[in-house]
C-alpha positions in Angstrom: 2.2 -21.9 -16.5 3.5 -19.5 -13.8 6.9 -20.5 -12.2 7.4 -21.3 -8.6 9.6 -18.3 -8.2 6.9 -16.0 -9.7 4.2 -17.4 -7.4 6.5 -17.0 -4.4 7.1 -13.4 -5.2 3.3 -12.7 -5.6 2.6 -14.2 -2.2 5.6 -12.4 -0.7 4.2 -9.1 -1.9 0.7 -9.8 -0.7 1.8 -10.9 2.7 4.1 -7.9 3.0 1.2 -5.5 2.3 -0.9 -7.4 4.9 1.7 -7.1 7.6 2.5 -3.5 6.6 -1.1 -2.5 7.1 -1.6 -4.5 10.3 1.5 -3.1 11.9 0.8 0.5 10.8 -2.7 0.3 12.3 -0.9 -0.4 15.6 1.4 2.5 15.1 -1.7 4.7 14.4 -3.3 3.5 17.7 0.0 4.4 19.4 -0.4 8.0 18.1 2.7 7.7 15.8 0.7 8.2 12.6 -1.2 11.4 12.2 -4.2 12.1 9.9 -6.4 9.4 8.3 -5.3 5.9 7.5 -7.1 3.8 5.0 -6.1 0.1 5.1 -5.8 -2.0 2.0 -6.7 -5.2 3.9 -8.5 -7.7 1.7 -7.6 -6.1 -1.6 -3.9 -7.0 -1.8 -4.3 -9.3 -4.9 -5.4 -6.4 -7.1 -2.3 -4.3 -6.6 0.1 -7.2 -6.7 -1.5 -9.0 -9.7 -1.7 -5.8 -11.7 1.8 -4.5 -11.0 3.2 -8.0 -11.8 2.0 -7.6 -15.3 3.8 -4.2 -15.8 7.2 -3.5 -17.1 9.8 -1.2 -15.6 8.9 1.7 -17.9 5.2 1.6 -17.2 3.3 3.9 -14.8 0.7 3.6 -12.1 -1.5 6.2 -10.5 -2.6 5.4 -6.9 -5.5 6.4 -4.6 -6.1 7.4 -1.0 -6.0 3.6 -0.2 -2.7 3.3 -1.9 -0.1 1.6 0.3 -0.6 -1.7 -1.5 0.0 -0.1 -4.9 3.2 1.5 -3.7 4.6 -1.8 -2.3 3.5 -3.9 -5.3 5.3 -1.4 -7.6 8.5 -1.8 -5.6 8.5 1.2 -3.2 10.9 1.3 -0.3 9.1 0.0 2.8 11.5 2.1 5.0 10.7 5.3 3.3 7.0 4.5 3.2 6.8 4.0 7.0 9.0 7.0 7.6 6.5 9.1 5.6 3.6 7.7 7.6 5.4 8.6 10.8 6.0 12.1 9.4 9.8 11.7 9.3 12.3 13.5 7.2 13.5 10.3 5.5 10.0 9.6 4.1 9.0 9.9 0.5 7.7 13.5 0.9 9.9 14.3 3.9 7.1 13.6 6.2 4.8 16.3 4.8 2.5 14.1 2.8 1.6 11.2 5.1 -0.5 8.2 4.3 -2.4 9.5 1.2 0.3 11.3 -0.7 3.2 9.0 -1.5 4.7 9.2 -5.0 7.9 7.5 -6.3 8.9 8.3 -9.8 11.8 5.8 -9.6 9.2 3.0 -9.7 6.8 4.7 -12.1 4.3 5.6 -9.3 2.9 9.0 -10.2 1.3 9.4 -6.8 -1.6 8.9 -4.5 -4.0 11.6 -3.4 -6.9 12.0 -1.0 -9.5 13.1 -3.6 -11.7 10.2 -4.8 -11.3 9.8 -8.6 -8.7 12.5 -8.9 -6.1 10.1 -10.1 -8.1 9.2 -13.2 -7.4 12.3 -15.2 -3.8 12.3 -14.0 -3.4 8.8 -15.5 -5.1 9.7 -18.7 -2.7 12.6 -18.9 0.2 10.3 -18.5 -1.1 8.1 -21.2 -1.5 11.1 -23.5 2.1 12.1 -22.8 3.3 8.6 -23.7 1.3 8.7 -26.9 2.6 12.1 -27.9 6.2 11.2 -27.2 5.8 7.9 -29.0 7.1 6.0 -26.0 6.2 2.4 -25.2 4.5 2.9 -21.8 1.3 1.7 -20.3 -0.4 3.5 -17.3 -2.6 1.6 -14.9 -5.0 3.8 -13.0 -6.2 2.4 -9.7 -9.6 3.8 -8.8 -12.6 2.8 -6.7 -16.2 2.1 -7.2 -16.8 5.4 -5.6 -14.7 7.1 -8.2 -16.8 5.5 -11.0 -19.6 7.9 -10.0 -17.3 10.9 -10.2 -17.7 13.0 -13.4 -14.1 12.6 -14.3 -14.5 8.9 -14.8 -16.7 9.0 -17.9 -14.8 12.1 -19.2 -11.5 10.2 -18.9 -12.9 7.1 -20.5 -14.1 9.2 -23.5 -10.8 11.0 -24.0 -8.8 7.7 -23.6 -11.1 6.0 -26.1 -11.0 8.7 -28.8 -7.3 9.0 -28.6 -6.6 5.2 -28.2 -4.5 5.9 -25.2 -2.3 3.1 -23.5 -4.3 3.3 -20.3 -5.8 0.6 -18.1 -8.5 1.7 -15.6 -8.2 -0.8 -12.7 -11.6 -0.4 -11.0 -11.2 -1.7 -7.4 -14.8 -2.5 -6.5 -14.9 -3.2 -2.8 -18.6 -2.6 -2.8 -18.6 0.5 -0.6 -18.0 4.2 -1.2 -17.2 4.9 2.5 -20.4 3.4 3.9 -22.7 3.5 0.9 -23.2 0.1 -0.8 -22.7 0.1 -4.6 -26.2 -1.3 -5.0 -27.6 2.0 -3.7 -25.8 4.2 -6.3 -25.8 2.0 -9.4 -28.7 0.1 -10.9 -26.2 -2.3 -12.5 -23.5 -3.1 -9.9 -21.2 -4.4 -12.7 -19.5 -1.1 -13.3 -17.3 -2.3 -16.2 -20.3 -2.4 -18.6 -20.3 1.4 -18.6 -17.3 1.3 -20.9 -19.4 -0.2 -23.7 -20.9 3.3 -24.6 -17.3 4.5 -25.2 -16.2 1.6 -27.3 -13.7 0.4 -24.7 -12.9 -3.2 -24.2 -13.7 -4.2 -20.6 -14.1 -7.1 -18.3 -14.6 -8.1 -14.6 -12.3 -10.3 -12.7 -12.1 -11.9 -9.3 -10.1 -9.3 -7.4 -9.2 -11.7 -4.6 -7.3 -14.0 -7.0 -3.9 -12.6 -7.8 -3.4 -14.8 -10.8 -6.7 -13.8 -12.3 -5.9 -10.1 -11.9 -2.4 -10.7 -13.4 -3.7 -12.5 -16.5 -6.3 -9.8 -17.2 -3.8 -7.0 -16.7 -1.3 -8.7 -19.0 -4.0 -8.8 -21.7 -4.6 -5.1 -21.1 -0.9 -4.3 -21.5 -0.8 -6.2 -24.8 -3.9 -4.4 -26.0 -2.4 -1.0 -25.1 1.0 -1.9 -26.7 -0.8 -2.8 -29.9 -2.4 0.7 -30.0 -5.9 -0.6 -29.3 -6.2 0.7 -25.7 -7.7 1.7 -23.4 -9.1 -1.1 -21.3 -11.3 -1.2 -18.1 -10.9 -4.0 -15.6 -13.3 -4.2 -12.8 -11.8 -6.2 -9.9 -14.5 -7.4 -7.5 -13.3 -7.5 -3.9 -14.3 -6.6 -0.3 -12.4 -4.7 2.3 -11.9 -6.4 5.6 -13.1 -3.5 7.8 -14.4 0.0 7.7 -13.5 2.8 5.3 -10.6 4.0 7.5 -9.0 2.9 10.7 -11.5 4.7 12.9 -14.6 3.3 11.1 -15.9 0.2 12.8 -17.7 -0.9 9.6 -20.9 -1.7 11.4 -22.8 -1.3 8.2 -21.0 -4.3 6.6 -23.2 -7.4 7.0 -21.4 -10.0 9.1 -22.4 -13.0 6.8 -21.1 -11.2 3.7 -17.8 -10.2 5.4 -17.4 -13.8 6.6 -18.0 -15.1 3.1 -15.4 -12.8 1.5 -12.8 -13.5 4.2 -13.1 -17.2 3.5 -11.7 -16.2 0.0 -9.0 -14.0 1.5 -6.4 -13.0 -1.2 -3.7 -14.5 0.9 -5.5 -17.9 1.2 -5.9 -18.0 -2.6 -2.3 -16.8 -3.2 -0.9 -19.4 -0.8 -2.9 -22.1 -2.6 -1.4 -21.0 -5.9 2.1 -21.3 -4.5 1.5 -24.6 -2.7 0.8 -26.2 -6.0 4.5 -26.0 -6.5 6.1 -25.3 -3.1 5.9 -26.3 0.5 4.5 -24.9 3.8 8.1 -24.5 5.1 8.8 -22.2 2.1 5.7 -20.2 2.9 6.8 -19.9 6.5 10.2 -18.6 5.3 8.6 -16.0 3.0 6.5 -14.8 5.9 9.3 -14.6 8.4 11.5 -12.6 6.0 8.6 -10.2 5.3 8.0 -9.8 9.1 11.7 -8.9 9.6 11.6 -6.4 6.8 8.7 -4.6 8.3 10.2 -4.5 11.8 13.4 -3.2 10.4 11.5 -0.5 8.5 9.7 0.5 11.6 13.0 0.8 13.5 14.4 2.9 10.7 11.4 5.2 10.8 11.4 5.5 14.6 15.0 6.5 14.6 14.7 8.9 11.7 14.7 12.7 12.4 11.7 14.9 12.3 11.4 17.3 9.4 13.2 20.6 10.0 11.3 23.9 10.1 14.1 25.7 8.2 13.9 23.2 5.3 10.1 23.4 5.3 10.2 27.2 5.0 12.8 27.0 2.3 10.5 24.6 0.3 7.7 27.2 0.6 10.1 29.9 -0.8 10.9 27.8 -3.8 7.3 27.0 -4.4 6.2 30.6 -4.2 9.1 31.6 -6.5 
C-alpha cells in the first residue's frame, strides 16, 4: 500500500504541473512566451505516475508537450520558466523555448518539436545502457500521433530483438492535432500493435496516477530482468486544443465533460484523502502556488541572452 507521504508527493507534482501550465498560458497571452506552447493539461497523471516508478539512474525522453515530464522528473521550475521566457538563466539559455528542454542531471534526454522523434533517441539510450552493461531503464514518452510515424514500429522491432531496457509510454489523448485516433487506426487500442514484435504490452487509465505508477513499476522490473522492452498505452484526454491558440472546437463537448469529470487531480486528490485531510491538500497547493510565483519572478528578473555569447556558441558548433 502506498504511504501517505508518497501520495502527497504525487498530488503535489500533478498540481504543480497544472499551475505551471495555467500560469504559463497567461504569460503567453501577455506576450512573454514566444513560439508555440502545448499545454499538458489533463495528462498530468501519466508523467507523474511514470517518473515516480523510476530510479535516479534511469532516463526519460520527452515530447513537444513535455513540461509535465520535466517537472515530474525533478527539473528546476525556475530554469524551466526562464527558458520559456527566453532568458539566459533557462535550461538552453533561452534559445530552445517550450519544446526543447533537456536536463541531464535528472536523466531527461530532452524534448523536441518533431512528433515521434524521441522514440529512436530513447531506443538509442537503451542500446547504450545495454552495451555498457549498466542498470538503466529509459521511458520514452510519445503520443498517439507518433504511433503512426514509421520510426515507432522500427524502434519497437529493434528494442525487441535486442531486449532493450526501454518502456514506450504511449500517451493516447485521442487526437493527433485535430485528427481523432478513430480516423487513423482501425483498432484505437494502439498497444496491441506490439504483439507482432513479441513485446509485452498493456493499456492503463492515464488519468489515474497510481494505475500508471503500478504499470510503469512492472515495466521497470521487466526491463531490469532483461526481458524488455514494454509498451504501456495510457488513455487520457487533453483539456483543450492542440496548442494554446487552438480553440479545440473539434472536441465534442460531452466527451470533454466526461473526461474532465475524471480529472487526474480529482483522482489523485481522492487517493491522498484516503490517508490525509483537506487541510493538508490546501497546504500542498499553497506551497506549489508560491513556488510557481517565485519562479516567474526569477524568470522576469533574469537577463536576456547576450548576442556575444550566442555568436561564440555558433563558433564552437561550427568548429
